[in-house]
Backbone as XML, in Angstrom:
<?xml version="1.0"?>
<chain id="A" units="angstrom">
  <residue number="1" name="UNK">
    <atom name="N" x="-1.802" y="31.733" z="7.237"/>
    <atom name="CA" x="-0.672" y="31.430" z="8.084"/>
    <atom name="C" x="0.602" y="31.720" z="7.291"/>
  </residue>
  <residue number="2" name="UNK">
    <atom name="N" x="1.529" y="32.404" z="7.924"/>
    <atom name="CA" x="2.785" y="32.740" z="7.259"/>
    <atom name="C" x="3.731" y="31.537" z="7.291"/>
  </residue>
  <residue number="3" name="UNK">
    <atom name="N" x="4.754" y="31.596" z="6.463"/>
    <atom name="CA" x="5.755" y="30.521" z="6.460"/>
    <atom name="C" x="6.444" y="30.415" z="7.820"/>
  </residue>
  <residue number="4" name="UNK">
    <atom name="N" x="6.717" y="31.555" z="8.429"/>
    <atom name="CA" x="7.360" y="31.560" z="9.746"/>
    <atom name="C" x="6.491" y="30.849" z="10.770"/>
  </residue>
  <residue number="5" name="UNK">
    <atom name="N" x="5.196" y="31.142" z="10.761"/>
    <atom name="CA" x="4.274" y="30.482" z="11.691"/>
    <atom name="C" x="4.213" y="28.984" z="11.422"/>
  </residue>
  <residue number="6" name="UNK">
    <atom name="N" x="4.203" y="28.614" z="10.158"/>
    <atom name="CA" x="4.152" y="27.201" z="9.789"/>
    <atom name="C" x="5.409" y="26.472" z="10.267"/>
  </residue>
  <residue number="7" name="UNK">
    <atom name="N" x="6.571" y="27.056" z="10.036"/>
    <atom name="CA" x="7.820" y="26.437" z="10.493"/>
    <atom name="C" x="7.862" y="26.336" z="12.019"/>
  </residue>
  <residue number="8" name="UNK">
    <atom name="N" x="7.333" y="27.362" z="12.692"/>
    <atom name="CA" x="7.299" y="27.334" z="14.153"/>
    <atom name="C" x="6.414" y="26.188" z="14.644"/>
  </residue>
  <residue number="9" name="UNK">
    <atom name="N" x="5.262" y="25.985" z="14.019"/>
    <atom name="CA" x="4.395" y="24.861" z="14.390"/>
    <atom name="C" x="5.080" y="23.531" z="14.121"/>
  </residue>
  <residue number="10" name="UNK">
    <atom name="N" x="5.727" y="23.419" z="12.975"/>
    <atom name="CA" x="6.397" y="22.169" z="12.613"/>
    <atom name="C" x="7.532" y="21.824" z="13.574"/>
  </residue>
  <residue number="11" name="UNK">
    <atom name="N" x="8.081" y="22.819" z="14.237"/>
    <atom name="CA" x="9.157" y="22.558" z="15.204"/>
    <atom name="C" x="8.613" y="21.893" z="16.470"/>
  </residue>
  <residue number="12" name="UNK">
    <atom name="N" x="7.302" y="21.965" z="16.662"/>
    <atom name="CA" x="6.620" y="21.420" z="17.846"/>
    <atom name="C" x="7.063" y="22.108" z="19.136"/>
  </residue>
  <residue number="13" name="UNK">
    <atom name="N" x="7.621" y="23.284" z="19.007"/>
    <atom name="CA" x="8.077" y="24.051" z="20.167"/>
    <atom name="C" x="6.919" y="24.344" z="21.133"/>
  </residue>
  <residue number="14" name="UNK">
    <atom name="N" x="5.704" y="24.470" z="20.586"/>
    <atom name="CA" x="4.545" y="24.762" z="21.426"/>
    <atom name="C" x="4.299" y="23.662" z="22.456"/>
  </residue>
  <residue number="15" name="UNK">
    <atom name="N" x="4.738" y="22.431" z="22.164"/>
    <atom name="CA" x="4.563" y="21.337" z="23.125"/>
    <atom name="C" x="5.457" y="21.571" z="24.339"/>
  </residue>
  <residue number="16" name="UNK">
    <atom name="N" x="6.723" y="21.831" z="24.096"/>
    <atom name="CA" x="7.659" y="22.072" z="25.200"/>
    <atom name="C" x="7.304" y="23.343" z="25.972"/>
  </residue>
  <residue number="17" name="UNK">
    <atom name="N" x="6.738" y="24.332" z="25.274"/>
    <atom name="CA" x="6.348" y="25.582" z="25.927"/>
    <atom name="C" x="4.986" y="25.477" z="26.615"/>
  </residue>
  <residue number="18" name="UNK">
    <atom name="N" x="4.357" y="24.298" z="26.505"/>
    <atom name="CA" x="3.039" y="24.040" z="27.106"/>
    <atom name="C" x="2.012" y="25.064" z="26.657"/>
  </residue>
  <residue number="19" name="UNK">
    <atom name="N" x="2.005" y="25.338" z="25.356"/>
    <atom name="CA" x="1.072" y="26.293" z="24.781"/>
    <atom name="C" x="-0.081" y="25.549" z="24.117"/>
  </residue>
  <residue number="20" name="UNK">
    <atom name="N" x="-1.277" y="26.122" z="24.220"/>
    <atom name="CA" x="-2.433" y="25.589" z="23.523"/>
    <atom name="C" x="-2.533" y="26.271" z="22.170"/>
  </residue>
  <residue number="21" name="UNK">
    <atom name="N" x="-2.878" y="25.505" z="21.148"/>
    <atom name="CA" x="-3.115" y="26.087" z="19.839"/>
    <atom name="C" x="-4.470" y="25.605" z="19.345"/>
  </residue>
  <residue number="22" name="UNK">
    <atom name="N" x="-5.136" y="26.443" z="18.566"/>
    <atom name="CA" x="-6.433" y="26.103" z="17.994"/>
    <atom name="C" x="-6.375" y="26.273" z="16.492"/>
  </residue>
  <residue number="23" name="UNK">
    <atom name="N" x="-6.933" y="25.298" z="15.778"/>
    <atom name="CA" x="-7.102" y="25.384" z="14.337"/>
    <atom name="C" x="-8.595" y="25.374" z="14.058"/>
  </residue>
  <residue number="24" name="UNK">
    <atom name="N" x="-9.052" y="26.215" z="13.167"/>
    <atom name="CA" x="-10.447" y="26.196" z="12.745"/>
    <atom name="C" x="-10.491" y="25.941" z="11.253"/>
  </residue>
  <residue number="25" name="UNK">
    <atom name="N" x="-11.488" y="25.162" z="10.835"/>
    <atom name="CA" x="-11.583" y="24.785" z="9.436"/>
    <atom name="C" x="-10.640" y="23.632" z="9.166"/>
  </residue>
  <residue number="26" name="UNK">
    <atom name="N" x="-10.322" y="23.431" z="7.905"/>
    <atom name="CA" x="-9.392" y="22.372" z="7.536"/>
    <atom name="C" x="-8.031" y="22.720" z="8.120"/>
  </residue>
  <residue number="27" name="UNK">
    <atom name="N" x="-7.466" y="21.778" z="8.829"/>
    <atom name="CA" x="-6.212" y="22.100" z="9.517"/>
    <atom name="C" x="-5.182" y="21.002" z="9.349"/>
  </residue>
  <residue number="28" name="UNK">
    <atom name="N" x="-4.031" y="21.281" z="9.880"/>
    <atom name="CA" x="-2.945" y="20.316" z="9.858"/>
    <atom name="C" x="-2.744" y="19.639" z="11.196"/>
  </residue>
  <residue number="29" name="UNK">
    <atom name="N" x="-3.783" y="19.604" z="12.027"/>
    <atom name="CA" x="-3.648" y="19.025" z="13.367"/>
    <atom name="C" x="-3.205" y="17.569" z="13.315"/>
  </residue>
  <residue number="30" name="UNK">
    <atom name="N" x="-3.741" y="16.818" z="12.372"/>
    <atom name="CA" x="-3.351" y="15.405" z="12.259"/>
    <atom name="C" x="-1.879" y="15.305" z="11.881"/>
  </residue>
  <residue number="31" name="UNK">
    <atom name="N" x="-1.431" y="16.150" z="10.964"/>
    <atom name="CA" x="-0.019" y="16.136" z="10.569"/>
    <atom name="C" x="0.880" y="16.498" z="11.749"/>
  </residue>
  <residue number="32" name="UNK">
    <atom name="N" x="0.446" y="17.473" z="12.560"/>
    <atom name="CA" x="1.227" y="17.812" z="13.749"/>
    <atom name="C" x="1.260" y="16.642" z="14.717"/>
  </residue>
  <residue number="33" name="UNK">
    <atom name="N" x="0.139" y="15.939" z="14.834"/>
    <atom name="CA" x="0.092" y="14.760" z="15.700"/>
    <atom name="C" x="1.054" y="13.690" z="15.240"/>
  </residue>
  <residue number="34" name="UNK">
    <atom name="N" x="1.094" y="13.447" z="13.941"/>
    <atom name="CA" x="2.012" y="12.451" z="13.380"/>
    <atom name="C" x="3.458" y="12.878" z="13.629"/>
  </residue>
  <residue number="35" name="UNK">
    <atom name="N" x="3.738" y="14.161" z="13.420"/>
    <atom name="CA" x="5.098" y="14.666" z="13.663"/>
    <atom name="C" x="5.478" y="14.504" z="15.132"/>
  </residue>
  <residue number="36" name="UNK">
    <atom name="N" x="4.526" y="14.753" z="16.032"/>
    <atom name="CA" x="4.799" y="14.609" z="17.467"/>
    <atom name="C" x="5.085" y="13.157" z="17.824"/>
  </residue>
  <residue number="37" name="UNK">
    <atom name="N" x="4.317" y="12.240" z="17.256"/>
    <atom name="CA" x="4.539" y="10.810" z="17.516"/>
    <atom name="C" x="5.914" y="10.394" z="17.006"/>
  </residue>
  <residue number="38" name="UNK">
    <atom name="N" x="6.278" y="10.873" z="15.824"/>
    <atom name="CA" x="7.593" y="10.536" z="15.266"/>
    <atom name="C" x="8.723" y="11.038" z="16.159"/>
  </residue>
  <residue number="39" name="UNK">
    <atom name="N" x="8.483" y="12.151" z="16.855"/>
    <atom name="CA" x="9.493" y="12.673" z="17.786"/>
    <atom name="C" x="9.304" y="12.101" z="19.191"/>
  </residue>
  <residue number="40" name="UNK">
    <atom name="N" x="8.467" y="11.075" z="19.284"/>
    <atom name="CA" x="8.238" y="10.316" z="20.516"/>
    <atom name="C" x="7.543" y="11.100" z="21.630"/>
  </residue>
  <residue number="41" name="UNK">
    <atom name="N" x="6.731" y="12.087" z="21.242"/>
    <atom name="CA" x="5.869" y="12.751" z="22.216"/>
    <atom name="C" x="4.637" y="11.880" z="22.413"/>
  </residue>
  <residue number="42" name="UNK">
    <atom name="N" x="4.258" y="11.660" z="23.658"/>
    <atom name="CA" x="3.052" y="10.904" z="23.959"/>
    <atom name="C" x="1.858" y="11.750" z="23.511"/>
  </residue>
  <residue number="43" name="UNK">
    <atom name="N" x="1.092" y="11.237" z="22.548"/>
    <atom name="CA" x="0.039" y="11.999" z="21.879"/>
    <atom name="C" x="-1.285" y="11.258" z="21.947"/>
  </residue>
  <residue number="44" name="UNK">
    <atom name="N" x="-2.374" y="12.020" z="22.124"/>
    <atom name="CA" x="-3.714" y="11.436" z="22.175"/>
    <atom name="C" x="-4.617" y="12.256" z="21.271"/>
  </residue>
  <residue number="45" name="UNK">
    <atom name="N" x="-5.375" y="11.587" z="20.405"/>
    <atom name="CA" x="-6.285" y="12.233" z="19.464"/>
    <atom name="C" x="-7.702" y="11.818" z="19.820"/>
  </residue>
  <residue number="46" name="UNK">
    <atom name="N" x="-8.604" y="12.796" z="19.977"/>
    <atom name="CA" x="-9.991" y="12.502" z="20.346"/>
    <atom name="C" x="-10.901" y="13.589" z="19.777"/>
  </residue>
  <residue number="47" name="UNK">
    <atom name="N" x="-12.114" y="13.204" z="19.416"/>
    <atom name="CA" x="-13.077" y="14.213" z="18.969"/>
    <atom name="C" x="-13.593" y="14.963" z="20.197"/>
  </residue>
  <residue number="48" name="UNK">
    <atom name="N" x="-13.989" y="16.194" z="19.996"/>
    <atom name="CA" x="-14.515" y="17.004" z="21.086"/>
    <atom name="C" x="-15.736" y="16.324" z="21.709"/>
  </residue>
  <residue number="49" name="UNK">
    <atom name="N" x="-16.603" y="15.786" z="20.872"/>
    <atom name="CA" x="-17.803" y="15.105" z="21.361"/>
    <atom name="C" x="-17.435" y="13.928" z="22.271"/>
  </residue>
  <residue number="50" name="UNK">
    <atom name="N" x="-16.510" y="13.091" z="21.828"/>
    <atom name="CA" x="-16.102" y="11.943" z="22.649"/>
    <atom name="C" x="-15.417" y="12.380" z="23.939"/>
  </residue>
  <residue number="51" name="UNK">
    <atom name="N" x="-14.620" y="13.428" z="23.857"/>
    <atom name="CA" x="-13.969" y="13.949" z="25.059"/>
    <atom name="C" x="-15.012" y="14.391" z="26.079"/>
  </residue>
  <residue number="52" name="UNK">
    <atom name="N" x="-15.985" y="15.153" z="25.628"/>
    <atom name="CA" x="-17.030" y="15.640" z="26.528"/>
    <atom name="C" x="-17.827" y="14.481" z="27.105"/>
  </residue>
  <residue number="53" name="UNK">
    <atom name="N" x="-18.136" y="13.496" z="26.280"/>
    <atom name="CA" x="-18.873" y="12.326" z="26.773"/>
    <atom name="C" x="-18.065" y="11.609" z="27.865"/>
  </residue>
  <residue number="54" name="UNK">
    <atom name="N" x="-16.767" y="11.431" z="27.638"/>
    <atom name="CA" x="-15.920" y="10.765" z="28.634"/>
    <atom name="C" x="-15.829" y="11.572" z="29.927"/>
  </residue>
  <residue number="55" name="UNK">
    <atom name="N" x="-15.691" y="12.897" z="29.793"/>
    <atom name="CA" x="-15.609" y="13.743" z="30.986"/>
    <atom name="C" x="-16.927" y="13.744" z="31.754"/>
  </residue>
  <residue number="56" name="UNK">
    <atom name="N" x="-18.043" y="13.792" z="31.024"/>
    <atom name="CA" x="-19.351" y="13.754" z="31.689"/>
    <atom name="C" x="-19.566" y="12.430" z="32.408"/>
  </residue>
  <residue number="57" name="UNK">
    <atom name="N" x="-19.196" y="11.332" z="31.767"/>
    <atom name="CA" x="-19.343" y="10.016" z="32.389"/>
    <atom name="C" x="-18.472" y="9.925" z="33.645"/>
  </residue>
  <residue number="58" name="UNK">
    <atom name="N" x="-17.236" y="10.389" z="33.535"/>
    <atom name="CA" x="-16.332" y="10.358" z="34.689"/>
    <atom name="C" x="-16.885" y="11.213" z="35.829"/>
  </residue>
  <residue number="59" name="UNK">
    <atom name="N" x="-17.434" y="12.364" z="35.486"/>
    <atom name="CA" x="-18.021" y="13.236" z="36.509"/>
    <atom name="C" x="-19.188" y="12.541" z="37.197"/>
  </residue>
  <residue number="60" name="UNK">
    <atom name="N" x="-20.060" y="11.907" z="36.415"/>
    <atom name="CA" x="-21.224" y="11.201" z="36.971"/>
    <atom name="C" x="-20.796" y="10.040" z="37.867"/>
  </residue>
  <residue number="61" name="UNK">
    <atom name="N" x="-19.662" y="9.438" z="37.563"/>
    <atom name="CA" x="-19.151" y="8.298" z="38.341"/>
    <atom name="C" x="-18.167" y="8.735" z="39.429"/>
  </residue>
  <residue number="62" name="UNK">
    <atom name="N" x="-18.080" y="10.059" z="39.649"/>
    <atom name="CA" x="-17.192" y="10.629" z="40.662"/>
    <atom name="C" x="-15.727" y="10.254" z="40.422"/>
  </residue>
  <residue number="63" name="UNK">
    <atom name="N" x="-15.322" y="10.226" z="39.147"/>
    <atom name="CA" x="-13.936" y="9.915" z="38.788"/>
    <atom name="C" x="-13.333" y="10.974" z="37.870"/>
  </residue>
  <residue number="64" name="UNK">
    <atom name="N" x="-13.884" y="12.188" z="37.910"/>
    <atom name="CA" x="-13.430" y="13.228" z="36.995"/>
    <atom name="C" x="-11.949" y="13.541" z="37.185"/>
  </residue>
  <residue number="65" name="UNK">
    <atom name="N" x="-11.510" y="13.647" z="38.420"/>
    <atom name="CA" x="-10.098" y="13.961" z="38.671"/>
    <atom name="C" x="-9.183" y="12.895" z="38.072"/>
  </residue>
  <residue number="66" name="UNK">
    <atom name="N" x="-9.573" y="11.639" z="38.207"/>
    <atom name="CA" x="-8.782" y="10.540" z="37.632"/>
    <atom name="C" x="-8.739" y="10.654" z="36.115"/>
  </residue>
  <residue number="67" name="UNK">
    <atom name="N" x="-9.877" y="10.977" z="35.502"/>
    <atom name="CA" x="-9.938" y="11.105" z="34.041"/>
    <atom name="C" x="-9.092" y="12.285" z="33.584"/>
  </residue>
  <residue number="68" name="UNK">
    <atom name="N" x="-9.144" y="13.395" z="34.314"/>
    <atom name="CA" x="-8.325" y="14.554" z="33.957"/>
    <atom name="C" x="-6.839" y="14.223" z="34.054"/>
  </residue>
  <residue number="69" name="UNK">
    <atom name="N" x="-6.457" y="13.473" z="35.074"/>
    <atom name="CA" x="-5.054" y="13.051" z="35.203"/>
    <atom name="C" x="-4.654" y="12.161" z="34.035"/>
  </residue>
  <residue number="70" name="UNK">
    <atom name="N" x="-5.582" y="11.296" z="33.609"/>
    <atom name="CA" x="-5.310" y="10.420" z="32.465"/>
    <atom name="C" x="-4.951" y="11.252" z="31.235"/>
  </residue>
  <residue number="71" name="UNK">
    <atom name="N" x="-5.763" y="12.238" z="30.919"/>
    <atom name="CA" x="-5.496" y="13.057" z="29.738"/>
    <atom name="C" x="-4.277" y="13.952" z="29.935"/>
  </residue>
  <residue number="72" name="UNK">
    <atom name="N" x="-4.013" y="14.361" z="31.160"/>
    <atom name="CA" x="-2.888" y="15.263" z="31.431"/>
    <atom name="C" x="-1.531" y="14.613" z="31.232"/>
  </residue>
  <residue number="73" name="UNK">
    <atom name="N" x="-1.477" y="13.298" z="31.192"/>
    <atom name="CA" x="-0.179" y="12.632" z="31.025"/>
    <atom name="C" x="0.363" y="12.764" z="29.604"/>
  </residue>
  <residue number="74" name="UNK">
    <atom name="N" x="-0.491" y="13.160" z="28.664"/>
    <atom name="CA" x="-0.059" y="13.286" z="27.275"/>
    <atom name="C" x="0.590" y="14.639" z="27.039"/>
  </residue>
  <residue number="75" name="UNK">
    <atom name="N" x="1.691" y="14.637" z="26.310"/>
    <atom name="CA" x="2.354" y="15.890" z="25.943"/>
    <atom name="C" x="1.513" y="16.670" z="24.942"/>
  </residue>
  <residue number="76" name="UNK">
    <atom name="N" x="0.807" y="15.942" z="24.062"/>
    <atom name="CA" x="-0.020" y="16.583" z="23.043"/>
    <atom name="C" x="-1.387" y="15.929" z="23.050"/>
  </residue>
  <residue number="77" name="UNK">
    <atom name="N" x="-2.407" y="16.731" z="23.290"/>
    <atom name="CA" x="-3.792" y="16.274" z="23.246"/>
    <atom name="C" x="-4.461" y="17.006" z="22.093"/>
  </residue>
  <residue number="78" name="UNK">
    <atom name="N" x="-4.839" y="16.265" z="21.060"/>
    <atom name="CA" x="-5.494" y="16.853" z="19.896"/>
    <atom name="C" x="-6.988" y="16.620" z="20.044"/>
  </residue>
  <residue number="79" name="UNK">
    <atom name="N" x="-7.744" y="17.713" z="20.145"/>
    <atom name="CA" x="-9.200" y="17.640" z="20.263"/>
    <atom name="C" x="-9.769" y="18.075" z="18.921"/>
  </residue>
  <residue number="80" name="UNK">
    <atom name="N" x="-10.341" y="17.125" z="18.213"/>
    <atom name="CA" x="-10.849" y="17.362" z="16.860"/>
    <atom name="C" x="-12.328" y="17.734" z="16.901"/>
  </residue>
  <residue number="81" name="UNK">
    <atom name="N" x="-12.775" y="18.395" z="15.864"/>
    <atom name="CA" x="-14.187" y="18.715" z="15.636"/>
    <atom name="C" x="-14.774" y="19.618" z="16.720"/>
  </residue>
  <residue number="82" name="UNK">
    <atom name="N" x="-13.986" y="20.565" z="17.204"/>
    <atom name="CA" x="-14.504" y="21.546" z="18.165"/>
    <atom name="C" x="-15.505" y="22.431" z="17.436"/>
  </residue>
  <residue number="83" name="UNK">
    <atom name="N" x="-16.673" y="22.595" z="18.041"/>
    <atom name="CA" x="-17.689" y="23.470" z="17.464"/>
    <atom name="C" x="-18.656" y="22.789" z="16.522"/>
  </residue>
  <residue number="84" name="UNK">
    <atom name="N" x="-18.483" y="21.494" z="16.255"/>
    <atom name="CA" x="-19.400" y="20.795" z="15.358"/>
    <atom name="C" x="-20.747" y="20.554" z="16.012"/>
  </residue>
  <residue number="85" name="UNK">
    <atom name="N" x="-20.749" y="20.314" z="17.313"/>
    <atom name="CA" x="-21.978" y="20.073" z="18.064"/>
    <atom name="C" x="-22.088" y="21.123" z="19.159"/>
  </residue>
  <residue number="86" name="UNK">
    <atom name="N" x="-23.319" y="21.507" z="19.525"/>
    <atom name="CA" x="-23.462" y="22.490" z="20.608"/>
    <atom name="C" x="-22.924" y="21.942" z="21.928"/>
  </residue>
  <residue number="87" name="UNK">
    <atom name="N" x="-22.363" y="22.836" z="22.731"/>
    <atom name="CA" x="-21.788" y="22.454" z="24.022"/>
    <atom name="C" x="-22.468" y="23.289" z="25.103"/>
  </residue>
  <residue number="88" name="UNK">
    <atom name="N" x="-23.013" y="22.626" z="26.130"/>
    <atom name="CA" x="-23.615" y="23.403" z="27.217"/>
    <atom name="C" x="-22.534" y="23.847" z="28.205"/>
  </residue>
  <residue number="89" name="UNK">
    <atom name="N" x="-22.902" y="24.751" z="29.110"/>
    <atom name="CA" x="-21.919" y="25.356" z="30.022"/>
    <atom name="C" x="-21.244" y="24.336" z="30.927"/>
  </residue>
  <residue number="90" name="UNK">
    <atom name="N" x="-21.978" y="23.337" z="31.414"/>
    <atom name="CA" x="-21.377" y="22.330" z="32.292"/>
    <atom name="C" x="-20.335" y="21.515" z="31.535"/>
  </residue>
  <residue number="91" name="UNK">
    <atom name="N" x="-20.637" y="21.190" z="30.300"/>
    <atom name="CA" x="-19.680" y="20.430" z="29.493"/>
    <atom name="C" x="-18.442" y="21.269" z="29.204"/>
  </residue>
  <residue number="92" name="UNK">
    <atom name="N" x="-18.651" y="22.543" z="28.956"/>
    <atom name="CA" x="-17.527" y="23.427" z="28.678"/>
    <atom name="C" x="-16.607" y="23.529" z="29.894"/>
  </residue>
  <residue number="93" name="UNK">
    <atom name="N" x="-17.172" y="23.566" z="31.095"/>
    <atom name="CA" x="-16.346" y="23.651" z="32.298"/>
    <atom name="C" x="-15.407" y="22.459" z="32.410"/>
  </residue>
  <residue number="94" name="UNK">
    <atom name="N" x="-15.886" y="21.255" z="32.128"/>
    <atom name="CA" x="-15.034" y="20.073" z="32.171"/>
    <atom name="C" x="-13.880" y="20.179" z="31.200"/>
  </residue>
  <residue number="95" name="UNK">
    <atom name="N" x="-14.162" y="20.704" z="30.025"/>
    <atom name="CA" x="-13.107" y="20.861" z="29.026"/>
    <atom name="C" x="-12.089" y="21.908" z="29.482"/>
  </residue>
  <residue number="96" name="UNK">
    <atom name="N" x="-12.564" y="22.990" z="30.079"/>
    <atom name="CA" x="-11.651" y="24.025" z="30.545"/>
    <atom name="C" x="-10.799" y="23.503" z="31.700"/>
  </residue>
  <residue number="97" name="UNK">
    <atom name="N" x="-11.390" y="22.671" z="32.569"/>
    <atom name="CA" x="-10.606" y="22.046" z="33.640"/>
    <atom name="C" x="-9.475" y="21.211" z="33.055"/>
  </residue>
  <residue number="98" name="UNK">
    <atom name="N" x="-9.777" y="20.493" z="31.980"/>
    <atom name="CA" x="-8.766" y="19.663" z="31.326"/>
    <atom name="C" x="-7.633" y="20.526" z="30.788"/>
  </residue>
  <residue number="99" name="UNK">
    <atom name="N" x="-7.977" y="21.596" z="30.090"/>
    <atom name="CA" x="-6.940" y="22.463" z="29.531"/>
    <atom name="C" x="-6.104" y="23.092" z="30.639"/>
  </residue>
  <residue number="100" name="UNK">
    <atom name="N" x="-6.749" y="23.501" z="31.719"/>
    <atom name="CA" x="-6.016" y="24.097" z="32.837"/>
    <atom name="C" x="-5.094" y="23.076" z="33.494"/>
  </residue>
  <residue number="101" name="UNK">
    <atom name="N" x="-5.574" y="21.836" z="33.645"/>
    <atom name="CA" x="-4.723" y="20.812" z="34.264"/>
    <atom name="C" x="-3.539" y="20.482" z="33.366"/>
  </residue>
  <residue number="102" name="UNK">
    <atom name="N" x="-3.727" y="20.514" z="32.039"/>
    <atom name="CA" x="-2.618" y="20.278" z="31.113"/>
    <atom name="C" x="-1.604" y="21.404" z="31.239"/>
  </residue>
  <residue number="103" name="UNK">
    <atom name="N" x="-2.096" y="22.631" z="31.332"/>
    <atom name="CA" x="-1.203" y="23.785" z="31.383"/>
    <atom name="C" x="-0.389" y="23.808" z="32.672"/>
  </residue>
  <residue number="104" name="UNK">
    <atom name="N" x="-1.009" y="23.413" z="33.786"/>
    <atom name="CA" x="-0.318" y="23.498" z="35.068"/>
    <atom name="C" x="0.430" y="22.225" z="35.447"/>
  </residue>
  <residue number="105" name="UNK">
    <atom name="N" x="0.280" y="21.166" z="34.636"/>
    <atom name="CA" x="0.973" y="19.915" z="34.978"/>
    <atom name="C" x="2.468" y="20.043" z="34.720"/>
  </residue>
  <residue number="106" name="UNK">
    <atom name="N" x="3.220" y="19.149" z="35.302"/>
    <atom name="CA" x="4.677" y="19.172" z="35.142"/>
    <atom name="C" x="5.148" y="18.359" z="33.958"/>
  </residue>
  <residue number="107" name="UNK">
    <atom name="N" x="4.245" y="17.830" z="33.139"/>
    <atom name="CA" x="4.625" y="16.990" z="31.986"/>
    <atom name="C" x="5.384" y="17.766" z="30.962"/>
  </residue>
</chain>
């Protein structure tokens, strides 16, 4: 990562631009989360496994839309440990719905 890219991330401009970013390997996602909280952005941190479990449970209980709205209210949603556990296609769809709802929301 270049210094310019690092400074751009530290500005948190990606939050206002409603852009998704991905870090692989050791990352600074937690530091970005702390910076976002300090700037009073509503932030939520969750492991990918826990997110999928919550989405699957909500889907089984016919409350998926409500759960997606819950996560969509956050300006910054940090999903940790992506790729640590295998994900089946149905689980992936729930996650993609979440990302799409975040992108299209007015938050």
